[in-house]
C-alpha positions in Angstrom: 17.6 4.6 -10.3 16.9 8.0 -11.5 15.5 10.5 -8.8 13.6 13.5 -9.6 13.3 17.0 -7.9 15.0 17.4 -4.6 15.3 13.6 -3.9 19.0 12.6 -3.7 20.8 9.3 -3.6 21.2 9.4 0.1 17.5 10.0 0.3 16.8 6.8 -1.6 19.3 4.9 0.6 17.4 6.1 3.6 14.1 5.0 2.2 15.4 1.7 1.5 16.8 1.5 5.0 13.3 2.4 6.4 11.9 -0.4 4.2 14.1 -2.9 5.8 13.6 -1.7 9.3 10.8 1.0 9.4 11.1 1.4 13.3 15.0 1.4 13.4 16.5 4.3 15.3 18.2 7.2 13.5 21.5 6.1 15.1 21.2 2.5 13.7 20.4 3.8 10.3 23.2 6.3 10.4 25.6 3.5 11.2 24.5 1.4 8.2 24.6 4.2 5.8 27.8 5.8 7.0 26.2 9.1 7.9 25.7 11.1 10.9 22.5 10.6 13.2 21.7 14.3 12.6 22.0 14.1 8.9 19.6 11.0 8.9 17.1 12.8 11.1 17.1 16.0 8.9 16.6 13.9 5.6 13.8 12.0 7.1 12.0 15.1 8.5 12.5 16.8 5.0 11.2 13.7 3.0 8.2 13.8 5.4 7.5 17.5 5.0 7.9 17.3 1.2 5.2 14.5 1.0 7.8 11.9 -0.4 7.4 9.4 2.3 5.4 8.4 5.3 5.9 5.6 7.8 2.5 4.6 9.3 1.1 1.4 10.8 -1.6 -0.1 8.5 -4.2 -2.5 9.9 -5.3 -5.6 7.8 -9.0 -6.1 8.4 -8.4 -9.8 7.1 -6.5 -10.7 10.3 -9.7 -9.6 12.2 -11.9 -11.8 10.0 -13.1 -9.3 7.4 -12.9 -9.4 3.7 -11.4 -6.9 1.2 -13.2 -5.8 -1.9 -12.0 -4.1 -4.9 -14.6 -1.8 -6.6 -14.8 -0.1 -10.0 -17.3 2.7 -10.7 -18.1 4.1 -14.0 -19.3 7.7 -13.5 -21.3 10.3 -15.2 -19.0 12.9 -17.1 -17.8 15.5 -14.6 -18.9 13.6 -11.5 -16.1 11.1 -10.8 -13.7 13.5 -9.0 -16.3 14.4 -6.4 -17.1 10.7 -5.9 -13.6 9.8 -5.5 -13.1 12.6 -3.0 -16.1 11.4 -0.9 -14.8 7.9 -0.9 -11.3 9.0 0.2 -12.8 10.7 3.3 -14.1 7.3 4.4 -11.9 5.3 6.9 -12.9 2.0 5.5 -11.7 2.9 1.9 -7.9 3.0 1.9 -7.0 3.3 -1.8 -8.7 5.6 -4.4 -7.7 6.5 -8.0 -9.3 8.1 -11.0 -8.8 6.3 -14.3 -10.2 6.3 -17.8 -9.4 10.1 -18.2 -11.2 10.8 -15.0 -14.5 8.9 -15.7 -13.8 5.8 -13.7 -13.1 5.5 -10.0 -11.3 2.5 -8.5 -11.2 2.0 -4.7 -10.3 -0.6 -2.2 -12.7 -1.3 0.6 -11.5 -2.8 3.8 -14.5 -2.5 6.2 -14.0 -3.5 9.8 -17.5 -4.8 10.0 -19.9 -6.5 7.6 -22.4 -3.7 8.3 -20.0 -1.1 7.2 -19.3 -2.9 4.0 -22.9 -3.6 3.2 -23.9 0.0 3.8 -21.3 1.2 1.3 -21.6 -1.4 -1.4 -25.2 -2.4 -1.0 -26.8 1.0 -0.2 -24.9 4.2 -0.6 -23.1 3.6 -3.9 -26.1 2.0 -5.9 -28.3 5.0 -4.8 -25.8 7.5 -6.1 -27.2 8.9 -9.3 -23.9 9.9 -10.7 -22.8 6.2 -10.6 -23.7 4.5 -13.9 -22.2 1.0 -13.0 -20.6 -0.8 -10.2 -18.2 -3.7 -10.5 -17.3 -5.1 -7.1 -14.7 -8.1 -6.7 -13.8 -9.6 -3.6 -10.1 -10.2 -3.1 -9.3 -14.1 -3.0 -5.5 -14.2 -2.4 -2.8 -11.5 -2.2 0.4 -12.0 -3.9 2.1 -8.7 -3.3 1.2 -5.6 -1.0 1.8 -4.0 2.2 5.5 -3.9 3.1 6.1 -5.4 -0.5 5.3 -2.1 -2.0 8.6 -0.8 -3.8 10.5 -3.5 -2.0 11.9 -4.8 -5.3 12.1 -1.5 -6.9 14.6 -0.1 -4.5 16.7 -3.4 -4.2 20.2 -2.6 -4.7 20.1 1.0 -3.0 21.9 -0.7 -0.1 24.5 -3.4 0.1 23.7 -6.7 1.7 26.1 -5.9 4.4 24.3 -2.6 5.1 20.9 -4.3 5.2 22.3 -7.0 7.5 23.4 -4.2 9.9 19.8 -2.8 10.0 18.2 -6.1 10.9 14.5 -5.9 10.5 11.4 -5.0 12.5 9.2 -7.5 10.8 9.3 -9.8 7.8 8.4 -8.3 4.3 5.0 -9.2 2.8 4.6 -12.8 1.8 1.7 -14.3 0.0 -1.2 -15.1 2.3 -5.0 -15.8 2.6 -7.1 -12.7 2.6 -9.1 -13.7 5.6 -7.5 -15.4 8.6 -9.1 -18.4 9.7 -8.4 -17.7 13.3 -9.3 -13.9 13.6 -7.5 -11.8 16.3 -9.7 -10.1 18.8 -8.5 -6.5 19.6 -8.5 -5.2 23.1 -9.4 -1.5 23.7 -5.5 -1.0 24.3 -4.7 -2.5 21.1 -7.2 -0.1 19.4 -5.4 3.0 21.0 -1.9 1.6 20.1 -3.2 1.2 16.5 -4.5 4.6 16.4 -1.1 6.1 17.4 0.7 3.9 14.9 -1.6 5.0 12.1 -0.6 8.6 12.8 3.2 7.6 13.0 4.5 4.3 12.5 7.8 5.3 14.2 6.0 6.4 17.4 8.1 5.6 20.4 7.3 2.8 22.8 6.7 5.2 25.5 3.9 6.9 23.4 2.5 3.5 22.5 2.6 2.5 26.0 0.9 5.7 27.2 -1.9 5.2 24.6 -2.6 1.5 25.6 -2.0 2.1 29.5 0.8 -0.4 29.4 4.5 -0.4 30.4 6.9 0.2 27.4 8.0 -3.5 27.7 4.5 -4.8 27.6 3.8 -2.4 24.7 6.7 -3.7 22.8 5.7 -7.4 23.3 2.2 -6.7 22.2 3.2 -4.8 19.1 5.5 -7.7 18.1 2.6 -10.1 18.7 0.3 -7.8 16.5 2.9 -7.7 13.7 3.4 -11.5 13.8 -0.4 -12.1 13.5 -0.4 -9.7 10.6 -2.9 -7.4 12.3 -0.7 -4.4 11.5 2.4 -3.8 9.4 4.6 -0.8 9.4 4.5 0.6 5.9 6.8 3.1 4.2 4.4 4.9 1.9 6.1 6.5 -1.1 4.9 9.2 -3.5 5.9 7.4 -6.7 6.4 10.4 -8.8 9.0 11.8 -6.4 11.2 8.7 -7.2 10.7 9.1 -11.0 7.7 6.8 -11.5 5.4 8.9 -13.5 3.3 6.2 -15.4 1.0 4.2 -13.0 -1.5 1.8 -14.3 -4.1 -0.8 -13.2 -3.6 -4.2 -14.9 -6.6 -6.4 -15.3 -5.6 -9.9 -16.3 -7.9 -12.8 -17.4 -6.0 -15.9 -16.6 -6.7 -19.7 -17.0 -7.9 -20.9 -13.6 -5.0 -23.3 -13.5 -2.6 -20.6 -13.9 -3.7 -17.9 -11.4 -1.3 -18.8 -8.7 1.7 -18.9 -11.0 0.9 -15.7 -12.9 0.3 -14.1 -9.5 3.5 -15.1 -8.1 5.3 -14.1 -11.3 3.9 -10.5 -11.1 4.9 -10.3 -7.4 8.5 -10.9 -8.5 8.4 -7.9 -11.0 9.9 -4.7 -9.5 7.3 -2.7 -11.5 4.4 -4.4 -9.6 3.4 -2.7 -6.3 0.3 -4.7 -5.8 -1.1 -8.0 -7.1 -4.1 -10.0 -6.0 -6.4 -12.9 -7.2 -9.9 -11.4 -7.3 -13.4 -12.7 -8.2 -15.0 -12.1 -11.6 -14.0 -12.7 -15.3 -10.8 -10.5 -14.9 -9.4 -12.8 -12.1 -6.1 -11.0 -11.3 -5.7 -7.3 -10.6 -2.3 -5.5 -10.4 -0.9 -2.1 -10.0 2.2 -1.2 -12.1 4.5 1.7 -11.5 6.9 2.6 -14.4 9.0 5.7 -15.2 7.1 6.6 -18.3 4.5 5.3 -20.6 7.2 3.7 -23.0 8.5 1.8 -20.1 5.0 0.7 -19.2 4.3 -0.5 -22.8 7.5 -2.5 -22.9 6.9 -4.0 -19.4 3.2 -5.0 -20.2 3.7 -6.3 -23.7 7.1 -8.2 -23.2 7.0 -9.4 -19.7 3.4 -9.4 -18.5 2.0 -10.5 -22.0 4.2 -13.3 -22.2 3.1 -15.0 -19.0 2.0 -18.7 -19.6 -1.9 -18.9 -19.0 -2.7 -15.3 -19.7 -5.9 -15.1 -21.9 -6.3 -11.2 -22.0 -4.8 -8.1 -20.5 -6.2 -4.7 -20.0 -3.9 -1.8 -19.1 -5.7 1.3 -17.6 -3.4 4.2 -16.7 -4.2 6.1 -13.6 -5.5 9.6 -14.2 -5.0 10.7 -10.6 -4.1 9.1 -7.3 -6.4 10.3 -4.5 -5.5 8.1 -1.6 -3.0 5.2 -1.2 -2.6 3.0 1.9 -5.0 5.3 3.9 -3.0 8.6 3.0 -4.4 11.5 1.0 -2.5 12.8 -1.8 -2.3 16.3 -3.3 -1.0 16.2 -6.8 1.8 13.7 -6.7 2.8 14.1 -3.0 1.4 12.6 0.2 -0.3 15.1 2.3 0.3 13.5 5.7 -3.3 13.0 6.6 -4.1 9.4 7.3 -6.9 7.5 9.0 -6.6 3.9 10.2 
C-alpha cells in the first residue's frame, strides 16, 4: 500500500500486528517483525503521538441489551459544525461526521439506557431549531465493524507465518445480531476495568486489576470473559488519511429484502469497506467506504458495489469532515487521543 507523510512500511507492519493481537507485548511483536523491542516501542509511541493510531477498549451496548441507531440530520446553513461538535461531546455518540458539503450530520448513537436514547432522539434533537430534518434508523444486523475495521485493507502487510507467531487476543469481528438475547450484567468492577481500557486498550493486567480490585489473574480471566461475550473489543483506531485513504464516503443502499444478507456479506469482504450494517428504512443497508482518492471511490462503487445482485439504488455521500470515530475525537485528519467509553 502507499503510505503518506511519516508513516513507513515498518509502521504499517506494526499496525497490522496490533490488529492481529492488540494487547501483545512489544517483545512478541518485535520477534514477529524481526525488529528490536525498543524499536517497536518507539514506533508505537510515535504513531500514537502523531494521531495515526490508538488502541482502545470499545464497549458494545448490544451485548448489554441496548440497541444502536444511525441518525442523519439535515441542518440549517452554517449550523452543522456546531451540532456535530455538540454531539461528539456526548459519551453515547461514538461516531460523528459532516457530509453534503457540511450541511448534513451523520452520527451513531449507542446509548447505554433507553432513557438516554429517548432524551437525545425524542427530545433534544427535535427541539433544536437548527435541525431541519431527522432520519433515525435502528441497526438490524452488523456485517462488519469493530475489529473488522481495516482488517482486510492491511492484509498482506505481514506473512501468514508472522501472524501465526503473534497469535491473537480475540477473534476478529464476525457477523452477529445487534442486541444480545442474553444481555450481560456488568459489575462495578467491570465498569472500572472498562473505563481503564477505554483510555488505553493495552493497559497492563496490573492496572486493570487495581481498578477492579482484583488480582491480575482474576482480572485476566474477567477480561477474557467480557471479550468472549462481545461486551468489549480491543480496537486499533486508525486515522485513514495517514495511511493514504483520502476519500471516505457513506454508501446508502436500497436492496431487495431477499438480498440484504448476501449484499451485506459481500460488502464485508471488500477491503474498501470499514463498516456495513442492515438498517431500518427504505435505504436498508448503510456502509462506510475508505478509498485512496475520488477516482478509486468511483471505480469501486460503480464496478463492484453497483453490480451486486439485488441492488436497487445506491447513493454515495462523500464525508466532508470526520469529527469522531469509535469514540475518539479527530482534529483535521488525525486522532486527538481524547476518548470516552
